[in-house]
PATOR-807285 format. One record per residue: residue in three letters; residue number from 1; x, y, z of N, C-alpha, C in turn. Coordinates in steps of 0.05 Angstrom, whole numbers, plus 5000, padded with zeros to 4 digits. Example, Ala and Ser with C-alpha at 12.3 -4.5 7.8 and 13.67 -1.06 7.14 Angstrom:
BEGIN
    r    k   n_X   n_Y   n_Z  ca_X  ca_Y  ca_Z   c_X   c_Y   c_Z
  ALA    1  5264  4886  5156  5246  4910  5156  5264  4934  5156
  SER    2  5257  4955  5142  5273  4979  5143  5258  5001  5157
***
This chain:
BEGIN
    r    k   n_X   n_Y   n_Z  ca_X  ca_Y  ca_Z   c_X   c_Y   c_Z
  MET    1  5664  4312  4358  5643  4287  4360  5628  4292  4334
  LEU    2  5611  4271  4328  5596  4269  4306  5570  4269  4315
  ILE    3  5555  4290  4312  5527  4298  4318  5505  4292  4299
  VAL    4  5483  4280  4296  5469  4265  4277  5440  4274  4284
  PHE    5  5429  4293  4271  5402  4310  4280  5376  4293  4256
  ASP    6  5358  4283  4270  5335  4282  4254  5323  4309  4242
  PHE    7  5311  4311  4221  5298  4336  4211  5278  4336  4225
  ASP    8  5252  4328  4210  5224  4325  4213  5217  4330  4245
  SER    9  5207  4351  4254  5194  4348  4288  5222  4349  4302
  THR   10  5246  4357  4292  5270  4358  4305  5281  4380  4303
  LEU   11  5295  4388  4277  5305  4407  4272  5279  4428  4259
  LEU   12  5267  4414  4248  5240  4430  4238  5219  4426  4259
  ASP   13  5199  4452  4255  5177  4451  4271  5155  4437  4257
  GLY   14  5153  4414  4257  5133  4398  4240  5144  4373  4225
  GLU   15  5125  4362  4211  5132  4342  4193  5132  4352  4162
  SER   16  5152  4346  4146  5148  4360  4117  5123  4353  4105
  ILE   17  5120  4325  4103  5101  4314  4087  5070  4321  4093
  ASP   18  5071  4327  4120  5043  4339  4133  5036  4367  4127
  ILE   19  5063  4379  4118  5056  4411  4113  5047  4414  4085
  PHE   20  5067  4396  4068  5054  4391  4032  5022  4392  4032
  ALA   21  5016  4369  4048  4995  4352  4052  4980  4377  4055
  ARG   22  4980  4396  4073  4959  4415  4082  4954  4433  4057
  ARG   23  4978  4441  4047  4974  4459  4017  4959  4439  3998
  TYR   24  4956  4414  3994  4943  4392  3976  4917  4386  3984
  ASN   25  4909  4397  4006  4884  4386  4021  4886  4355  4027
  LYS   26  4904  4349  4032  4908  4315  4039  4915  4310  4065
  GLU   27  4915  4336  4087  4926  4338  4108  4914  4313  4129
  LYS   28  4888  4308  4129  4874  4288  4147  4884  4266  4144
  GLU   29  4884  4255  4120  4897  4228  4111  4923  4225  4118
  ILE   30  4940  4245  4105  4970  4240  4109  4979  4236  4134
  ALA   31  4971  4260  4157  4980  4264  4184  4972  4239  4196
  SER   32  4953  4228  4194  4945  4202  4212  4967  4181  4205
  ILE   33  4976  4177  4179  4994  4153  4174  5021  4165  4186
  THR   34  5027  4190  4183  5051  4202  4195  5052  4189  4222
  ASN   35  5031  4201  4238  5038  4192  4266  5033  4163  4273
  GLU   36  5023  4141  4255  5023  4121  4261  5053  4107  4257
  ALA   37  5067  4115  4228  5096  4112  4230  5116  4120  4252
  MET   38  5107  4147  4259  5129  4159  4279  5127  4142  4311
  GLN   39  5104  4133  4314  5095  4115  4337  5111  4085  4337
  GLY   40  5116  4082  4312  5120  4049  4312  5103  4033  4303
  ARG   41  5079  4049  4297  5056  4024  4297  5050  4017  4264
  MET   42  5073  4024  4249  5069  4023  4215  5097  4022  4206
  ASP   43  5101  4003  4189  5130  3995  4174  5137  4026  4158
  PHE   44  5155  4032  4169  5169  4063  4151  5164  4063  4123
  PHE   45  5175  4049  4113  5169  4043  4078  5146  4047  4068
  GLN   46  5132  4028  4077  5102  4024  4069  5088  4057  4080
  SER   47  5092  4063  4096  5084  4088  4105  5092  4116  4088
  LEU   48  5112  4116  4080  5122  4134  4063  5119  4133  4037
  THR   49  5117  4112  4027  5109  4107  4000  5077  4111  3994
  LYS   50  5069  4106  4013  5038  4107  4012  5030  4143  4015
  ARG   51  5041  4157  4034  5036  4187  4037  5046  4198  4010
  VAL   52  5072  4196  3996  5079  4207  3977  5061  4202  3954
  SER   53  5049  4170  3951  5033  4172  3929  5005  4189  3928
  MET   54  5002  4198  3954  4974  4216  3952  4985  4246  3948
  LEU   55  5008  4252  3943  5015  4274  3926  5023  4280  3900
  LYS   56  5008  4259  3894  5011  4256  3863  5000  4280  3849
  GLY   57  5011  4293  3828  4999  4319  3816  5005  4344  3828
  MET   58  5023  4343  3852  5026  4370  3860  5041  4380  3852
  SER   59  5038  4407  3846  5062  4422  3829  5089  4432  3843
  LEU   60  5111  4427  3830  5136  4440  3849  5131  4467  3850
  GLU   61  5115  4478  3835  5114  4507  3845  5103  4512  3872
  VAL   62  5087  4501  3878  5070  4498  3902  5089  4486  3921
  ILE   63  5105  4466  3921  5122  4455  3934  5141  4478  3944
  TYR   64  5156  4489  3922  5181  4510  3931  5167  4538  3950
  HIS   65  5145  4541  3938  5127  4558  3953  5122  4550  3986
  SER   66  5109  4526  3983  5109  4516  4014  5131  4519  4032
  ILE   67  5153  4508  4020  5180  4508  4042  5188  4535  4043
  ARG   68  5187  4556  4028  5192  4583  4039  5176  4596  4059
  TYR   69  5156  4590  4056  5129  4607  4070  5118  4589  4098
  ASP   70  5112  4564  4090  5101  4546  4108  5113  4531  4129
  PHE   71  5146  4531  4120  5167  4512  4141  5175  4533  4164
  HIS   72  5176  4525  4187  5191  4539  4202  5213  4522  4223
  LEU   73  5230  4532  4226  5255  4515  4246  5245  4515  4273
  MET   74  5252  4493  4289  5252  4493  4312  5260  4509  4330
  ASN   75  5249  4521  4352  5254  4540  4370  5287  4531  4382
  GLY   76  5307  4545  4371  5337  4545  4379  5349  4533  4355
  ALA   77  5337  4521  4338  5353  4499  4322  5378  4515  4309
  LYS   78  5377  4542  4295  5402  4554  4283  5425  4558  4308
  GLN   79  5416  4565  4327  5436  4571  4350  5446  4545  4357
  CYS   80  5436  4523  4359  5440  4498  4371  5461  4490  4349
  VAL   81  5461  4489  4329  5472  4477  4301  5501  4492  4300
  GLN   82  5499  4523  4300  5518  4540  4298  5534  4541  4319
  GLU   83  5526  4535  4350  5541  4537  4370  5558  4512  4371
  LEU   84  5546  4490  4367  5560  4459  4368  5584  4459  4344
  ARG   85  5571  4469  4320  5600  4471  4299  5619  4488  4306
  SER   86  5617  4511  4322  5635  4530  4332  5654  4511  4352
  LYS   87  5646  4491  4364  5665  4481  4379  5674  4457  4371
  GLY   88  5673  4456  4339  5691  4438  4327  5672  4410  4325
  HIS   89  5649  4404  4328  5631  4379  4324  5629  4376  4290
  THR   90  5622  4358  4282  5610  4354  4258  5581  4346  4259
  ILE   91  5563  4367  4241  5536  4363  4250  5522  4358  4223
  ILE   92  5510  4335  4226  5498  4318  4204  5468  4319  4210
  CYS   93  5455  4318  4180  5424  4316  4186  5413  4285  4169
  PHE   94  5401  4272  4182  5385  4243  4169  5358  4247  4171
  SER   95  5340  4245  4150  5313  4255  4148  5302  4229  4125
  GLY   96  5279  4223  4139  5267  4206  4124  5242  4226  4103
  GLY   97  5250  4253  4107  5238  4269  4094  5253  4271  4066
  PHE   98  5252  4297  4054  5259  4306  4026  5280  4319  4024
  SER   99  5296  4319  4005  5319  4332  3997  5314  4364  3988
  LEU  100  5294  4364  3975  5282  4391  3970  5279  4413  3999
  VAL  101  5276  4404  4021  5267  4410  4041  5299  4418  4058
  THR  102  5311  4393  4058  5336  4394  4077  5355  4412  4063
  GLU  103  5357  4412  4038  5381  4426  4028  5378  4454  4023
  TYR  104  5345  4462  4024  5342  4493  4033  5352  4501  4054
  PHE  105  5351  4486  4076  5356  4494  4100  5387  4488  4110
  LYS  106  5398  4476  4096  5421  4463  4099  5442  4483  4107
  ASP  107  5441  4509  4089  5466  4532  4093  5450  4551  4120
  ILE  108  5427  4549  4115  5416  4567  4134  5419  4559  4166
  LEU  109  5422  4532  4166  5432  4521  4192  5460  4514  4204
  GLY  110  5468  4514  4180  5496  4510  4186  5508  4481  4187
  LEU  111  5495  4462  4170  5496  4436  4171  5518  4433  4148
  HIS  112  5536  4402  4165  5557  4398  4142  5549  4383  4120
  ALA  113  5526  4366  4125  5516  4349  4104  5490  4339  4111
  THR  114  5472  4328  4088  5447  4319  4098  5443  4301  4081
  PHE  115  5428  4279  4086  5422  4253  4075  5387  4246  4076
  SER  116  5369  4250  4057  5343  4247  4055  5337  4236  4031
  ASN  117  5310  4237  4020  5299  4223  4004  5294  4244  3983
  VAL  118  5288  4232  3959  5279  4246  3934  5249  4244  3924
  LEU  119  5239  4260  3923  5210  4265  3909  5214  4271  3878
  HIS  120  5203  4245  3870  5209  4248  3836  5183  4259  3823
  SER  121  5188  4273  3801  5175  4294  3786  5177  4292  3756
  ALA  122  5159  4297  3746  5161  4296  3715  5138  4321  3710
  ASP  123  5149  4339  3687  5121  4358  3677  5120  4377  3699
  SER  124  5143  4383  3723  5138  4402  3740  5117  4401  3763
  LYS  125  5110  4367  3763  5095  4359  3779  5103  4333  3793
  LEU  126  5094  4328  3825  5101  4307  3829  5090  4279  3815
  THR  127  5105  4256  3818  5096  4232  3810  5080  4214  3822
  GLY  128  5084  4221  3851  5077  4205  3872  5099  4175  3878
  GLU  129  5121  4191  3870  5141  4161  3870  5165  4177  3893
  VAL  130  5176  4155  3902  5202  4174  3925  5225  4152  3926
  GLY  131  5246  4160  3922  5268  4144  3928  5294  4157  3942
  GLY  132  5313  4144  3949  5332  4158  3965  5347  4133  3986
  PRO  133  5364  4145  4000  5383  4130  4022  5369  4127  4048
  MET  134  5341  4143  4054  5329  4143  4079  5299  4131  4075
  MET  135  5298  4109  4061  5271  4102  4057  5260  4076  4076
  PHE  136  5279  4066  4098  5270  4044  4111  5273  4049  4140
  GLY  137  5262  4030  4153  5264  4035  4182  5292  4032  4196
  ASP  138  5310  4017  4179  5336  4015  4191  5353  4034  4174
  SER  139  5346  4051  4158  5369  4067  4141  5384  4089  4156
  LYS  140  5375  4102  4174  5392  4118  4190  5416  4101  4208
  GLY  141  5408  4079  4214  5430  4062  4229  5453  4051  4208
  ILE  142  5437  4040  4187  5460  4032  4168  5480  4061  4155
  MET  143  5468  4085  4158  5482  4105  4141  5503  4117  4164
  LEU  144  5490  4115  4191  5514  4124  4209  5530  4101  4214
  SER  145  5534  4082  4214  5550  4058  4214  5570  4066  4189
  ASN  146  5560  4069  4166  5580  4073  4149  5596  4103  4150
  LEU  147  5580  4121  4159  5597  4141  4164  5617  4143  4191
  GLN  148  5612  4129  4211  5629  4118  4226  5657  4104  4214
  GLY  149  5654  4091  4197  5678  4077  4186  5693  4096  4173
  ILE  150  5679  4116  4151  5695  4135  4137  5705  4151  4152
  LEU  151  5692  4164  4169  5706  4181  4192  5723  4172  4214
  GLY  152  5722  4147  4219  5740  4132  4239  5733  4139  4267
  VAL  153  5706  4143  4273  5695  4149  4301  5679  4121  4305
  ASP  154  5675  4121  4330  5658  4098  4344  5636  4116  4354
  SER  155  5618  4095  4368  5593  4099  4384  5602  4122  4402
  LYS  156  5624  4118  4415  5627  4141  4445  5630  4173  4427
  GLN  157  5637  4171  4407  5644  4196  4390  5619  4205  4381
  CYS  158  5597  4194  4379  5570  4204  4360  5543  4208  4386
  VAL  159  5531  4226  4371  5506  4233  4390  5485  4236  4366
  ALA  160  5466  4223  4374  5441  4222  4360  5415  4232  4370
  ILE  161  5402  4254  4346  5379  4267  4368  5354  4258  4346
  GLY  162  5332  4249  4361  5311  4249  4338  5284  4246  4358
  ASP  163  5265  4241  4345  5235  4243  4358  5216  4222  4353
  GLY  164  5222  4203  4331  5202  4183  4323  5218  4151  4316
  ALA  165  5200  4131  4315  5206  4104  4313  5228  4102  4293
  ASN  166  5231  4117  4271  5251  4112  4251  5279  4119  4259
  ASP  167  5282  4136  4281  5310  4147  4293  5317  4121  4313
  LEU  168  5305  4099  4318  5314  4079  4334  5343  4067  4326
  SER  169  5342  4059  4300  5362  4045  4286  5388  4061  4285
  MET  170  5386  4089  4289  5412  4104  4292  5418  4110  4318
  PHE  171  5394  4106  4342  5399  4105  4372  5432  4079  4376
  GLU  172  5422  4060  4357  5435  4033  4363  5467  4039  4357
  TYR  173  5476  4060  4345  5503  4067  4337  5515  4092  4352
  ALA  174  5490  4099  4370  5507  4127  4392  5509  4122  4419
  GLU  175  5527  4130  4430  5530  4125  4459  5511  4147  4471
  THR  176  5504  4165  4462  5491  4191  4471  5462  4194  4457
  ARG  177  5447  4184  4464  5418  4188  4447  5401  4202  4464
  ILE  178  5388  4228  4445  5374  4246  4459  5350  4244  4437
  ALA  179  5327  4239  4458  5299  4241  4446  5287  4269  4450
  PHE  180  5282  4280  4433  5278  4311  4429  5240  4312  4430
  CYS  181  5224  4319  4449  5194  4319  4449  5191  4293  4432
  ALA  182  5199  4272  4438  5199  4248  4427  5168  4233  4429
  LYS  183  5166  4211  4411  5150  4193  4419  5155  4170  4439
  GLU  184  5140  4156  4453  5150  4139  4478  5168  4119  4467
  ILE  185  5164  4109  4445  5178  4086  4436  5212  4097  4437
  LEU  186  5215  4122  4432  5244  4129  4426  5253  4136  4450
  GLN  187  5225  4152  4470  5243  4156  4498  5252  4135  4516
  LYS  188  5245  4110  4509  5248  4090  4524  5281  4079  4514
  ALA  189  5291  4086  4491  5313  4081  4479  5335  4105  4485
  ALA  190  5327  4123  4495  5347  4149  4493  5364  4144  4527
  THR  191  5384  4164  4526  5401  4167  4549  5386  4191  4561
  HIS  192  5383  4209  4546  5366  4239  4555  5347  4242  4537
  CYS  193  5327  4257  4557  5298  4262  4538  5298  4294  4547
  ILE  194  5288  4307  4523  5292  4341  4528  5257  4340  4517
  ASN  195  5239  4353  4536  5211  4352  4533  5201  4381  4523
  ASN  196  5221  4397  4524  5215  4428  4518  5224  4435  4492
  LYS  197  5210  4443  4476  5216  4451  4447  5231  4472  4443
  ASP  198  5255  4468  4454  5278  4486  4453  5304  4471  4450
  LEU  199  5318  4467  4428  5337  4454  4419  5363  4461  4433
  ARG  200  5361  4485  4443  5391  4502  4453  5397  4479  4483
  GLU  201  5377  4463  4489  5383  4445  4507  5397  4425  4500
  VAL  202  5404  4421  4475  5423  4400  4466  5453  4407  4474
  ILE  203  5454  4432  4473  5480  4439  4475  5496  4430  4500
  GLU  204  5477  4437  4527  5489  4429  4548  5496  4403  4551
  ILE  205  5475  4383  4540  5481  4353  4544  5505  4351  4526
  VAL  206  5516  4358  4503  5538  4352  4485  5563  4361  4501
  ASP  207  5563  4383  4513  5582  4398  4524  5592  4378  4548
  LEU  208  5570  4367  4562  5582  4350  4590  5593  4325  4579
  VAL  209  5579  4314  4557  5589  4287  4543  5616  4293  4535
  SER  210  5621  4312  4519  5650  4324  4513  5668  4323  4542
  LYS  211  5659  4338  4558  5676  4344  4580  5685  4319  4596
  ASN  212  5663  4300  4603  5669  4276  4609  5689  4257  4594
  ARG  213  5683  4257  4567  5705  4238  4550  5731  4249  4548
  THR  214  5737  4280  4553  5764  4293  4556  5779  4280  4584
  TYR  215  5757  4284  4605  5764  4277  4628  5778  4247  4630
  LEU  216  5759  4227  4617  5767  4202  4625  5789  4199  4604
  GLY  217  5794  4214  4582  5816  4208  4568  5841  4214  4575
  ASN  218  5840  4237  4598  5861  4245  4613  5875  4230  4638
  ILE  219  5857  4211  4643  5865  4191  4664  5880  4172  4654
***
């Protein structure tokens, strides 16, 4: 199966940009915008560009130091990804956050690939600009649809796991939709809800879905 995880507040215990903001003394302003976007009350593109602009001038040295010391994976994240991968599933990460973070954790987690945005920099400082494939509210859905075409899988073979409003679009392309400690707007669209901060609960759901697919395929 193709299993797609959101990163911030799903594989990661927290929001990347909020963690950076804490280091740059912008936490209060940025975190409030993050919450509005994840609740679906603010356009994701507008919220992303506004928040990143507030990090203009932040040094890459501080960014890299923050990733190393301030970022913590969600409880059970590594075990979850590695066990699912050992069972032959393809594990991908879609993030409206940043490649500096997702690529750092890619091998630690054991992900096959990550798709996220790029923080632009010049002279070793952030310019306040951002670009990449996950800039819009529908970006994750578009990417999942494209991956299905490339890999030759359909929605029945896809599991999507996330926590916020910008995960809704990928839910549209996955028959199994897991809302993980999620905002109400995403829980309403989910087939399964996990309200404990332990990603190992995902394993049981995927195992059950896989078992049912095998059973139905043998009928």
